[in-house]
BAPAMAR-32575 format. One record per residue (C-alpha): x, y, z; residue in three letters; residue number from 1; chain. Coordinates in nm, 2 decimals, decimal comma. Example, Ala and Ser with C-alpha at 12.3 -4.5 7.8 and 13.67 -1.06 7.14 Angstrom:
residues 2
+--------+--------+--------+------+-----+-----+
:      X :      Y :      Z : type : seq : mol :
+--------+--------+--------+------+-----+-----+
:   1,23 :  -0,45 :   0,78 :  ALA :   1 :   A :
:   1,37 :  -0,11 :   0,71 :  SER :   2 :   A :
+--------+--------+--------+------+-----+-----+
***
This chain:
residues 387
+--------+--------+--------+------+-----+-----+
:      X :      Y :      Z : type : seq : mol :
+--------+--------+--------+------+-----+-----+
:  25,15 :  14,64 :   8,39 :  MET :   1 :   A :
:  25,10 :  14,72 :   8,78 :  ARG :   2 :   A :
:  24,72 :  14,59 :   8,92 :  ARG :   3 :   A :
:  24,44 :  14,78 :   8,99 :  GLN :   4 :   A :
:  24,27 :  14,78 :   9,29 :  LYS :   5 :   A :
:  23,87 :  14,71 :   9,32 :  ASN :   6 :   A :
:  23,80 :  15,02 :   9,55 :  PHE :   7 :   A :
:  23,38 :  14,93 :   9,50 :  ALA :   8 :   A :
:  23,38 :  14,79 :   9,84 :  VAL :   9 :   A :
:  23,54 :  14,99 :  10,06 :  PRO :  10 :   A :
:  23,32 :  15,29 :   9,84 :  LEU :  11 :   A :
:  22,94 :  15,11 :   9,88 :  LEU :  12 :   A :
:  23,09 :  15,02 :  10,28 :  VAL :  13 :   A :
:  23,16 :  15,39 :  10,37 :  LEU :  14 :   A :
:  22,90 :  15,54 :  10,10 :  SER :  15 :   A :
:  22,71 :  15,33 :  10,35 :  LEU :  16 :   A :
:  22,86 :  15,43 :  10,72 :  CYS :  17 :   A :
:  22,84 :  15,81 :  10,57 :  LEU :  18 :   A :
:  22,41 :  15,71 :  10,56 :  LEU :  19 :   A :
:  22,39 :  15,66 :  10,88 :  GLY :  20 :   A :
:  22,40 :  15,22 :  10,73 :  ALA :  21 :   A :
:  22,63 :  14,96 :  10,85 :  ALA :  22 :   A :
:  22,77 :  14,76 :  10,66 :  PRO :  23 :   A :
:  22,55 :  14,42 :  10,51 :  PRO :  24 :   A :
:  22,60 :  14,15 :  10,81 :  ALA :  25 :   A :
:  22,69 :  13,82 :  10,67 :  SER :  26 :   A :
:  22,47 :  13,55 :  10,70 :  ALA :  27 :   A :
:  22,44 :  13,43 :  11,05 :  ALA :  28 :   A :
:  22,56 :  13,10 :  11,11 :  THR :  29 :   A :
:  22,25 :  12,84 :  11,24 :  PRO :  30 :   A :
:  22,47 :  12,90 :  11,66 :  ALA :  31 :   A :
:  22,44 :  13,26 :  11,61 :  GLU :  32 :   A :
:  22,05 :  13,23 :  11,50 :  GLN :  33 :   A :
:  22,04 :  13,00 :  11,84 :  ALA :  34 :   A :
:  22,16 :  13,31 :  11,99 :  GLU :  35 :   A :
:  21,94 :  13,54 :  11,87 :  LEU :  36 :   A :
:  21,64 :  13,34 :  11,96 :  ALA :  37 :   A :
:  21,78 :  13,26 :  12,26 :  ALA :  38 :   A :
:  21,83 :  13,70 :  12,32 :  ALA :  39 :   A :
:  21,47 :  13,74 :  12,15 :  ALA :  40 :   A :
:  21,26 :  13,80 :  12,47 :  VAL :  41 :   A :
:  20,93 :  13,99 :  12,58 :  PRO :  42 :   A :
:  21,03 :  14,32 :  12,76 :  ALA :  43 :   A :
:  20,96 :  14,53 :  13,08 :  ALA :  44 :   A :
:  20,71 :  14,75 :  13,08 :  PRO :  45 :   A :
:  20,86 :  15,13 :  12,98 :  GLN :  46 :   A :
:  20,75 :  15,44 :  13,11 :  PRO :  47 :   A :
:  20,63 :  15,71 :  12,90 :  ALA :  48 :   A :
:  20,84 :  16,03 :  12,88 :  VAL :  49 :   A :
:  20,53 :  16,29 :  12,86 :  PRO :  50 :   A :
:  20,56 :  16,55 :  12,57 :  THR :  51 :   A :
:  20,19 :  16,57 :  12,43 :  GLY :  52 :   A :
:  20,03 :  16,91 :  12,41 :  VAL :  53 :   A :
:  19,69 :  16,81 :  12,68 :  PRO :  54 :   A :
:  19,39 :  16,91 :  12,47 :  ILE :  55 :   A :
:  19,29 :  17,28 :  12,51 :  VAL :  56 :   A :
:  18,87 :  17,29 :  12,61 :  CYS :  57 :   A :
:  18,69 :  17,60 :  12,62 :  PRO :  58 :   A :
:  18,52 :  17,74 :  12,95 :  PRO :  59 :   A :
:  18,27 :  17,53 :  13,04 :  GLY :  60 :   A :
:  18,33 :  17,19 :  12,93 :  THR :  61 :   A :
:  18,61 :  16,92 :  13,04 :  VAL :  62 :   A :
:  18,80 :  16,71 :  12,80 :  SER :  63 :   A :
:  18,63 :  16,31 :  12,73 :  ALA :  64 :   A :
:  18,77 :  16,01 :  12,56 :  THR :  65 :   A :
:  18,60 :  16,02 :  12,26 :  PHE :  66 :   A :
:  18,80 :  15,66 :  12,15 :  HIS :  67 :   A :
:  19,06 :  15,43 :  12,32 :  LEU :  68 :   A :
:  19,30 :  15,11 :  12,21 :  ALA :  69 :   A :
:  19,56 :  15,00 :  12,42 :  ASP :  70 :   A :
:  19,59 :  14,67 :  12,26 :  PHE :  71 :   A :
:  19,56 :  14,45 :  12,51 :  GLU :  72 :   A :
:  19,27 :  14,26 :  12,52 :  ALA :  73 :   A :
:  19,23 :  14,34 :  12,10 :  ASP :  74 :   A :
:  19,35 :  14,58 :  11,81 :  ASP :  75 :   A :
:  19,03 :  14,87 :  11,89 :  GLY :  76 :   A :
:  18,94 :  14,87 :  11,53 :  GLY :  77 :   A :
:  19,30 :  14,95 :  11,38 :  TRP :  78 :   A :
:  19,38 :  14,80 :  11,02 :  VAL :  79 :   A :
:  19,69 :  14,67 :  10,91 :  GLU :  80 :   A :
:  19,72 :  14,73 :  10,56 :  SER :  81 :   A :
:  20,04 :  14,72 :  10,28 :  GLY :  82 :   A :
:  20,31 :  14,59 :  10,29 :  PHE :  83 :   A :
:  20,23 :  14,39 :  10,53 :  GLY :  84 :   A :
:  20,49 :  14,54 :  10,85 :  GLU :  85 :   A :
:  20,25 :  14,66 :  11,16 :  TRP :  86 :   A :
:  20,17 :  14,37 :  11,39 :  GLU :  87 :   A :
:  19,99 :  14,36 :  11,74 :  ARG :  88 :   A :
:  20,13 :  14,16 :  12,08 :  GLY :  89 :   A :
:  20,45 :  14,17 :  12,37 :  PRO :  90 :   A :
:  20,72 :  14,34 :  12,26 :  VAL :  91 :   A :
:  21,06 :  14,11 :  12,16 :  VAL :  92 :   A :
:  21,43 :  14,32 :  12,20 :  THR :  93 :   A :
:  21,77 :  14,14 :  12,09 :  GLY :  94 :   A :
:  21,68 :  14,07 :  11,77 :  VAL :  95 :   A :
:  21,90 :  14,31 :  11,55 :  TYR :  96 :   A :
:  22,04 :  14,20 :  11,30 :  GLN :  97 :   A :
:  21,80 :  14,25 :  10,98 :  LEU :  98 :   A :
:  21,91 :  14,64 :  10,99 :  CYS :  99 :   A :
:  22,29 :  14,59 :  11,20 :  ASP : 100 :   A :
:  22,58 :  14,33 :  11,34 :  THR : 101 :   A :
:  22,59 :  14,51 :  11,71 :  VAL : 102 :   A :
:  22,24 :  14,56 :  11,90 :  PRO : 103 :   A :
:  22,10 :  14,89 :  11,83 :  ARG : 104 :   A :
:  21,87 :  15,13 :  12,06 :  PRO : 105 :   A :
:  21,51 :  14,93 :  12,12 :  GLU : 106 :   A :
:  21,20 :  14,98 :  12,32 :  PRO : 107 :   A :
:  21,21 :  14,79 :  12,65 :  THR : 108 :   A :
:  20,89 :  14,66 :  12,62 :  GLY : 109 :   A :
:  20,55 :  14,88 :  12,62 :  ALA : 110 :   A :
:  20,48 :  15,20 :  12,81 :  PRO : 111 :   A :
:  20,16 :  15,04 :  12,93 :  SER : 112 :   A :
:  20,01 :  14,64 :  12,96 :  GLY : 113 :   A :
:  20,19 :  14,41 :  12,74 :  VAL : 114 :   A :
:  20,06 :  14,52 :  12,38 :  ASN : 115 :   A :
:  20,17 :  14,76 :  12,11 :  VAL : 116 :   A :
:  20,11 :  14,76 :  11,74 :  PHE : 117 :   A :
:  20,50 :  14,75 :  11,61 :  ALA : 118 :   A :
:  20,62 :  14,76 :  11,29 :  THR : 119 :   A :
:  20,81 :  14,45 :  11,41 :  ASN : 120 :   A :
:  20,77 :  14,33 :  11,72 :  LEU : 121 :   A :
:  21,04 :  14,17 :  11,67 :  ASP : 122 :   A :
:  21,34 :  14,37 :  11,46 :  GLY : 123 :   A :
:  21,37 :  14,63 :  11,20 :  CYS : 124 :   A :
:  21,15 :  14,68 :  10,98 :  TYR : 125 :   A :
:  21,19 :  14,52 :  10,63 :  ALA : 126 :   A :
:  21,39 :  14,72 :  10,31 :  ASN : 127 :   A :
:  21,02 :  14,72 :  10,14 :  SER : 128 :   A :
:  21,03 :  14,97 :   9,90 :  GLY : 129 :   A :
:  20,69 :  14,98 :  10,03 :  GLN : 130 :   A :
:  20,43 :  15,16 :  10,27 :  ALA : 131 :   A :
:  20,31 :  14,98 :  10,55 :  SER : 132 :   A :
:  19,96 :  15,11 :  10,71 :  LEU : 133 :   A :
:  19,79 :  15,11 :  11,05 :  LEU : 134 :   A :
:  19,44 :  15,30 :  11,03 :  SER : 135 :   A :
:  19,09 :  15,30 :  11,12 :  ARG : 136 :   A :
:  18,79 :  15,54 :  11,02 :  THR : 137 :   A :
:  18,59 :  15,69 :  11,28 :  PHE : 138 :   A :
:  18,23 :  15,86 :  11,26 :  ASP : 139 :   A :
:  18,35 :  16,28 :  11,35 :  PHE : 140 :   A :
:  17,98 :  16,39 :  11,28 :  SER : 141 :   A :
:  17,82 :  16,39 :  11,58 :  SER : 142 :   A :
:  18,18 :  16,61 :  11,74 :  LEU : 143 :   A :
:  18,23 :  16,98 :  11,79 :  ALA : 144 :   A :
:  18,56 :  17,11 :  11,79 :  ALA : 145 :   A :
:  18,83 :  17,07 :  11,90 :  PRO : 146 :   A :
:  18,94 :  16,70 :  11,87 :  ILE : 147 :   A :
:  19,26 :  16,61 :  11,95 :  GLN : 148 :   A :
:  19,47 :  16,29 :  11,85 :  LEU : 149 :   A :
:  19,71 :  16,15 :  12,14 :  ASP : 150 :   A :
:  19,97 :  15,80 :  12,14 :  TRP : 151 :   A :
:  20,27 :  15,69 :  12,25 :  THR : 152 :   A :
:  20,50 :  15,64 :  12,12 :  ASN : 153 :   A :
:  20,87 :  15,50 :  12,06 :  TRP : 154 :   A :
:  21,06 :  15,57 :  11,68 :  TYR : 155 :   A :
:  21,38 :  15,48 :  11,53 :  GLU : 156 :   A :
:  21,36 :  15,52 :  11,18 :  VAL : 157 :   A :
:  21,62 :  15,63 :  10,90 :  PHE : 158 :   A :
:  21,44 :  15,95 :  10,80 :  THR : 159 :   A :
:  21,64 :  16,03 :  10,61 :  THR : 160 :   A :
:  21,48 :  15,83 :  10,32 :  PHE : 161 :   A :
:  21,21 :  15,65 :  10,51 :  ASP : 162 :   A :
:  20,88 :  15,83 :  10,63 :  ILE : 163 :   A :
:  20,71 :  15,80 :  10,92 :  GLY : 164 :   A :
:  20,41 :  16,01 :  10,94 :  GLU : 165 :   A :
:  20,03 :  16,04 :  11,09 :  VAL : 166 :   A :
:  19,76 :  16,10 :  10,81 :  LEU : 167 :   A :
:  19,42 :  16,20 :  10,83 :  VAL : 168 :   A :
:  19,25 :  16,15 :  10,50 :  ASN : 169 :   A :
:  19,54 :  16,16 :  10,33 :  GLY : 170 :   A :
:  19,70 :  16,49 :  10,51 :  THR : 171 :   A :
:  20,02 :  16,50 :  10,69 :  GLN : 172 :   A :
:  19,91 :  16,62 :  11,06 :  VAL : 173 :   A :
:  20,24 :  16,45 :  11,21 :  PHE : 174 :   A :
:  20,58 :  16,32 :  11,10 :  ASN : 175 :   A :
:  20,90 :  16,12 :  11,26 :  ILE : 176 :   A :
:  21,20 :  16,47 :  11,19 :  VAL : 177 :   A :
:  21,49 :  16,27 :  11,42 :  PRO : 178 :   A :
:  21,69 :  15,95 :  11,25 :  SER : 179 :   A :
:  21,80 :  15,90 :  11,60 :  THR : 180 :   A :
:  21,58 :  15,65 :  11,81 :  ALA : 181 :   A :
:  21,35 :  15,83 :  12,08 :  THR : 182 :   A :
:  21,58 :  15,81 :  12,45 :  ALA : 183 :   A :
:  21,19 :  15,65 :  12,59 :  ALA : 184 :   A :
:  20,83 :  15,65 :  12,51 :  TYR : 185 :   A :
:  20,66 :  15,98 :  12,49 :  GLN : 186 :   A :
:  20,36 :  16,13 :  12,46 :  ASP : 187 :   A :
:  20,23 :  16,30 :  12,04 :  GLU : 188 :   A :
:  20,00 :  16,49 :  12,00 :  SER : 189 :   A :
:  19,76 :  16,61 :  11,68 :  ALA : 190 :   A :
:  19,45 :  16,86 :  11,65 :  ASP : 191 :   A :
:  19,16 :  16,73 :  11,45 :  LEU : 192 :   A :
:  18,92 :  17,00 :  11,55 :  SER : 193 :   A :
:  18,95 :  17,13 :  11,11 :  ALA : 194 :   A :
:  18,77 :  16,74 :  11,06 :  TYR : 195 :   A :
:  18,49 :  16,85 :  11,35 :  ALA : 196 :   A :
:  18,16 :  16,70 :  11,20 :  GLY : 197 :   A :
:  18,29 :  16,48 :  10,94 :  ASN : 198 :   A :
:  18,09 :  16,16 :  10,92 :  ALA : 199 :   A :
:  18,43 :  16,01 :  10,80 :  ALA : 200 :   A :
:  18,80 :  16,03 :  10,94 :  VAL : 201 :   A :
:  19,07 :  15,77 :  10,86 :  THR : 202 :   A :
:  19,42 :  15,85 :  11,14 :  VAL : 203 :   A :
:  19,63 :  15,64 :  10,99 :  ALA : 204 :   A :
:  19,99 :  15,59 :  11,07 :  PHE : 205 :   A :
:  20,25 :  15,47 :  10,75 :  ARG : 206 :   A :
:  20,59 :  15,40 :  10,72 :  LEU : 207 :   A :
:  20,68 :  15,42 :  10,41 :  PHE : 208 :   A :
:  21,04 :  15,19 :  10,36 :  ALA : 209 :   A :
:  21,33 :  15,23 :  10,09 :  THR : 210 :   A :
:  21,60 :  14,93 :   9,99 :  THR : 211 :   A :
:  21,88 :  15,15 :  10,14 :  VAL : 212 :   A :
:  21,86 :  15,14 :  10,47 :  VAL : 213 :   A :
:  21,65 :  15,05 :  10,76 :  ASN : 214 :   A :
:  21,60 :  15,02 :  11,13 :  ARG : 215 :   A :
:  21,43 :  14,93 :  11,47 :  MET : 216 :   A :
:  21,11 :  15,08 :  11,31 :  GLY : 217 :   A :
:  20,77 :  15,26 :  11,49 :  TRP : 218 :   A :
:  20,63 :  15,15 :  11,84 :  TYR : 219 :   A :
:  20,29 :  15,25 :  11,89 :  ILE : 220 :   A :
:  20,04 :  15,25 :  12,18 :  ASP : 221 :   A :
:  19,74 :  15,44 :  12,42 :  ASP : 222 :   A :
:  19,60 :  15,58 :  12,08 :  VAL : 223 :   A :
:  19,30 :  15,82 :  12,20 :  GLU : 224 :   A :
:  19,07 :  16,08 :  12,03 :  VAL : 225 :   A :
:  18,98 :  16,35 :  12,25 :  LEU : 226 :   A :
:  18,70 :  16,59 :  12,26 :  THR : 227 :   A :
:  18,51 :  16,84 :  12,51 :  CYS : 228 :   A :
:  18,17 :  16,84 :  12,65 :  VAL : 229 :   A :
:  17,97 :  17,07 :  12,91 :  PRO : 230 :   A :
:  18,06 :  17,09 :  13,19 :  GLU : 231 :   A :
:  17,87 :  16,83 :  13,48 :  LEU : 232 :   A :
:  17,76 :  17,09 :  13,75 :  VAL : 233 :   A :
:  17,64 :  16,97 :  14,02 :  ASP : 234 :   A :
:  17,29 :  16,96 :  14,17 :  ALA : 235 :   A :
:  17,15 :  16,79 :  14,48 :  ASP : 236 :   A :
:  16,83 :  16,68 :  14,47 :  LEU : 237 :   A :
:  16,66 :  16,66 :  14,85 :  GLU : 238 :   A :
:  16,34 :  16,47 :  14,84 :  LEU : 239 :   A :
:  16,10 :  16,46 :  15,16 :  THR : 240 :   A :
:  15,78 :  16,25 :  15,20 :  LYS : 241 :   A :
:  15,46 :  16,28 :  15,40 :  GLN : 242 :   A :
:  15,12 :  16,12 :  15,50 :  VAL : 243 :   A :
:  14,80 :  16,28 :  15,61 :  ALA : 244 :   A :
:  14,62 :  16,04 :  15,83 :  PRO : 245 :   A :
:  14,86 :  15,89 :  15,91 :  ALA : 246 :   A :
:  14,67 :  15,60 :  16,05 :  THR : 247 :   A :
:  14,33 :  15,53 :  15,85 :  ALA : 248 :   A :
:  14,11 :  15,20 :  15,84 :  ALA : 249 :   A :
:  14,02 :  15,03 :  15,51 :  PRO : 250 :   A :
:  13,84 :  15,26 :  15,23 :  GLY : 251 :   A :
:  14,01 :  15,56 :  15,36 :  ASP : 252 :   A :
:  14,16 :  15,79 :  15,17 :  GLN : 253 :   A :
:  14,52 :  15,93 :  15,23 :  VAL : 254 :   A :
:  14,76 :  16,21 :  15,07 :  VAL : 255 :   A :
:  15,10 :  16,12 :  15,06 :  PHE : 256 :   A :
:  15,24 :  16,47 :  14,99 :  THR : 257 :   A :
:  15,55 :  16,46 :  14,77 :  LEU : 258 :   A :
:  15,83 :  16,75 :  14,84 :  THR : 259 :   A :
:  16,19 :  16,78 :  14,65 :  VAL : 260 :   A :
:  16,40 :  17,05 :  14,64 :  THR : 261 :   A :
:  16,71 :  17,15 :  14,43 :  ASN : 262 :   A :
:  16,97 :  17,21 :  14,66 :  LEU : 263 :   A :
:  17,19 :  17,34 :  14,38 :  GLY : 264 :   A :
:  17,46 :  17,49 :  14,31 :  PRO : 265 :   A :
:  17,37 :  17,41 :  13,98 :  GLY : 266 :   A :
:  17,07 :  17,36 :  13,79 :  ASP : 267 :   A :
:  16,95 :  16,98 :  13,77 :  ALA : 268 :   A :
:  16,89 :  16,83 :  13,43 :  THR : 269 :   A :
:  16,55 :  16,59 :  13,36 :  ASP : 270 :   A :
:  16,52 :  16,59 :  13,69 :  ALA : 271 :   A :
:  16,25 :  16,33 :  13,83 :  MET : 272 :   A :
:  16,04 :  16,14 :  14,08 :  VAL : 273 :   A :
:  15,95 :  15,78 :  14,08 :  THR : 274 :   A :
:  15,67 :  15,68 :  14,40 :  ASP : 275 :   A :
:  15,58 :  15,29 :  14,41 :  THR : 276 :   A :
:  15,27 :  15,22 :  14,61 :  LEU : 277 :   A :
:  15,30 :  14,90 :  14,79 :  PRO : 278 :   A :
:  14,99 :  14,65 :  14,80 :  ALA : 279 :   A :
:  14,71 :  14,78 :  15,05 :  GLY : 280 :   A :
:  14,69 :  15,11 :  14,83 :  LEU : 281 :   A :
:  14,48 :  15,19 :  14,59 :  VAL : 282 :   A :
:  14,59 :  15,51 :  14,37 :  TYR : 283 :   A :
:  14,30 :  15,74 :  14,35 :  VAL : 284 :   A :
:  14,55 :  16,06 :  14,18 :  GLY : 285 :   A :
:  14,78 :  16,36 :  14,18 :  ASN : 286 :   A :
:  14,80 :  16,69 :  14,17 :  ASP : 287 :   A :
:  15,18 :  16,77 :  13,95 :  CYS : 288 :   A :
:  15,03 :  16,65 :  13,70 :  GLY : 289 :   A :
:  15,23 :  16,25 :  13,67 :  ALA : 290 :   A :
:  15,19 :  15,97 :  13,51 :  THR : 291 :   A :
:  15,06 :  15,63 :  13,68 :  PHE : 292 :   A :
:  15,14 :  15,29 :  13,57 :  ALA : 293 :   A :
:  15,09 :  14,99 :  13,81 :  ALA : 294 :   A :
:  15,23 :  15,06 :  14,04 :  PRO : 295 :   A :
:  15,46 :  15,33 :  13,97 :  THR : 296 :   A :
:  15,36 :  15,65 :  13,95 :  LEU : 297 :   A :
:  15,67 :  15,88 :  13,79 :  THR : 298 :   A :
:  15,66 :  16,26 :  13,82 :  TRP : 299 :   A :
:  15,94 :  16,40 :  13,51 :  ASN : 300 :   A :
:  16,02 :  16,74 :  13,68 :  ILE : 301 :   A :
:  16,25 :  16,76 :  13,35 :  GLY : 302 :   A :
:  16,48 :  17,18 :  13,38 :  GLN : 303 :   A :
:  16,49 :  17,17 :  13,78 :  PHE : 304 :   A :
:  16,63 :  17,54 :  13,87 :  THR : 305 :   A :
:  16,85 :  17,61 :  14,13 :  ALA : 306 :   A :
:  16,70 :  17,67 :  14,53 :  TRP : 307 :   A :
:  16,33 :  17,57 :  14,41 :  THR : 308 :   A :
:  16,11 :  17,34 :  14,52 :  THR : 309 :   A :
:  15,82 :  17,13 :  14,41 :  LEU : 310 :   A :
:  15,58 :  16,98 :  14,58 :  THR : 311 :   A :
:  15,29 :  16,70 :  14,46 :  CYS : 312 :   A :
:  15,03 :  16,54 :  14,67 :  ASN : 313 :   A :
:  14,98 :  16,18 :  14,56 :  VAL : 314 :   A :
:  14,57 :  16,02 :  14,64 :  THR : 315 :   A :
:  14,54 :  15,68 :  14,81 :  ALA : 316 :   A :
:  14,26 :  15,48 :  14,93 :  THR : 317 :   A :
:  14,31 :  15,15 :  15,17 :  LEU : 318 :   A :
:  14,20 :  14,88 :  15,03 :  ALA : 319 :   A :
:  13,95 :  14,67 :  15,23 :  PRO : 320 :   A :
:  14,17 :  14,41 :  15,28 :  ASP : 321 :   A :
:  14,51 :  14,65 :  15,37 :  ALA : 322 :   A :
:  14,62 :  14,51 :  15,71 :  THR : 323 :   A :
:  14,93 :  14,66 :  15,93 :  GLY : 324 :   A :
:  15,17 :  14,90 :  15,85 :  SER : 325 :   A :
:  15,20 :  15,04 :  15,44 :  LEU : 326 :   A :
:  15,52 :  15,21 :  15,35 :  THR : 327 :   A :
:  15,56 :  15,43 :  15,02 :  ASN : 328 :   A :
:  15,90 :  15,47 :  14,89 :  ALA : 329 :   A :
:  15,99 :  15,70 :  14,66 :  ALA : 330 :   A :
:  16,34 :  15,87 :  14,47 :  THR : 331 :   A :
:  16,47 :  16,15 :  14,31 :  ALA : 332 :   A :
:  16,72 :  16,15 :  14,01 :  THR : 333 :   A :
:  16,88 :  16,36 :  13,69 :  ALA : 334 :   A :
:  17,06 :  16,30 :  13,46 :  THR : 335 :   A :
:  17,28 :  16,61 :  13,61 :  SER : 336 :   A :
:  17,59 :  16,49 :  13,87 :  ASN : 337 :   A :
:  17,42 :  16,45 :  14,24 :  ASP : 338 :   A :
:  17,70 :  16,52 :  14,49 :  PRO : 339 :   A :
:  17,46 :  16,34 :  14,75 :  ASN : 340 :   A :
:  17,25 :  16,07 :  14,71 :  GLY : 341 :   A :
:  17,21 :  15,98 :  15,00 :  ALA : 342 :   A :
:  16,88 :  16,25 :  15,06 :  ASN : 343 :   A :
:  16,72 :  16,13 :  14,73 :  ASN : 344 :   A :
:  16,51 :  15,89 :  14,90 :  ALA : 345 :   A :
:  16,22 :  15,93 :  15,11 :  ALA : 346 :   A :
:  15,89 :  15,70 :  15,23 :  ALA : 347 :   A :
:  15,66 :  15,73 :  15,45 :  ALA : 348 :   A :
:  15,45 :  15,49 :  15,64 :  ALA : 349 :   A :
:  15,01 :  15,45 :  15,68 :  VAL : 350 :   A :
:  14,94 :  15,25 :  15,98 :  THR : 351 :   A :
:  14,61 :  15,05 :  15,89 :  VAL : 352 :   A :
:  14,33 :  15,07 :  16,21 :  GLN : 353 :   A :
:  14,14 :  14,78 :  16,33 :  VAL : 354 :   A :
:  13,79 :  14,69 :  16,37 :  SER : 355 :   A :
:  13,62 :  14,69 :  16,69 :  VAL : 356 :   A :
:  13,32 :  14,57 :  16,68 :  LEU : 357 :   A :
:  13,04 :  14,83 :  16,89 :  ALA : 358 :   A :
:  12,87 :  14,65 :  17,24 :  ILE : 359 :   A :
:  12,52 :  14,75 :  17,25 :  PRO : 360 :   A :
:  12,39 :  14,89 :  17,57 :  THR : 361 :   A :
:  12,07 :  14,95 :  17,78 :  LEU : 362 :   A :
:  11,94 :  15,16 :  17,90 :  GLY : 363 :   A :
:  11,72 :  15,24 :  18,24 :  ALA : 364 :   A :
:  11,45 :  15,09 :  18,10 :  ALA : 365 :   A :
:  11,56 :  14,83 :  17,98 :  GLY : 366 :   A :
:  11,76 :  14,75 :  18,27 :  LEU : 367 :   A :
:  11,47 :  14,77 :  18,46 :  ALA : 368 :   A :
:  11,24 :  14,55 :  18,23 :  LEU : 369 :   A :
:  11,60 :  14,33 :  18,26 :  LEU : 370 :   A :
:  11,61 :  14,29 :  18,58 :  ALA : 371 :   A :
:  11,26 :  14,21 :  18,66 :  VAL : 372 :   A :
:  11,28 :  13,97 :  18,37 :  LEU : 373 :   A :
:  11,60 :  13,80 :  18,59 :  LEU : 374 :   A :
:  11,38 :  13,79 :  18,89 :  ALA : 375 :   A :
:  11,11 :  13,63 :  18,77 :  GLY : 376 :   A :
:  11,32 :  13,39 :  18,62 :  ILE : 377 :   A :
:  11,51 :  13,31 :  19,02 :  ALA : 378 :   A :
:  11,14 :  13,26 :  19,17 :  PHE : 379 :   A :
:  11,07 :  13,03 :  18,93 :  ALA : 380 :   A :
:  11,37 :  12,88 :  18,99 :  LEU : 381 :   A :
:  11,29 :  12,83 :  19,37 :  LEU : 382 :   A :
:  10,97 :  12,68 :  19,29 :  ARG : 383 :   A :
:  11,13 :  12,45 :  19,14 :  ARG : 384 :   A :
:  11,32 :  12,32 :  19,40 :  ARG : 385 :   A :
:  11,09 :  12,35 :  19,68 :  THR : 386 :   A :
:  10,81 :  12,15 :  19,48 :  ALA : 387 :   A :
+--------+--------+--------+------+-----+-----+
***
């Protein structure tokens, strides 16, 4: 009787090869394990290939970062769940035995800094038959559209069976299509505008692995949520200050005149002038509705139209013990962007007048009487000397 050949093993190998998998590898010997461990070293950073789409902001607005996680100092609030594959740290290369008998494509470090989040930092992801998630919940209640999620990644996922996707509140907004590895780190983006105003938005990077074939996995870095905010238009505030009179005696009143001008080109927002009185000046009042809490006067202007000028007169009295020169300084500020801070401060000084004692004088009759008195004294002294 002719012996029948067993085709089970060759057919298994052929089927795995057709699926893009390598034949099952035999267990590594202690010597091989030592060699693999020696090859597993942190790799140098690799630059990203920009393929993401920049956020497009409406006229009058500019892009702003709502959230940024580069995973260097900490996890940025991103949490691993599910099977438990995701881990943060430096990329380790040279460990591929979990999915092949020969080296596979792998990232050569992080796109920026040192750390990334990866499904496995030192080798292939497991044939777990489960999903692993890296997620974070955001509060978008204060945000308006557009909102965009940006990240940088490298991946090799066996997408014939396995799934790499980004979910937002359970809805897929991105998925890994090819089974081939990316040539380098590349930028990705997803539109989250539909979730504007939502107080609970959960973004999750999800890898589902079957039990058939595995690859090197998914490496993620520099996750950023972008939105658009009103563009700040420059408003150059200029402040000047004068005092009259410039010289005064203790007890006299002086008036400091503050003049603030918005040189444009835009309106100033939340404009304000603060004026601090030095010791030796006693506050009396102002004519611009400013408030005073010793020793500072606060003039709240608010919205300040471009190319306009406002003035405020502040009255003060010189204290009885005032001496020397008293300098009164003020500053103009606003929440809008001021391109020239050098003209935002001004000062004026008042010199304290020194009191001079008056010397009494005599009229003609007084002088004659004084002369007679002096002559009498002189005559009396002469008689005493000749006696």
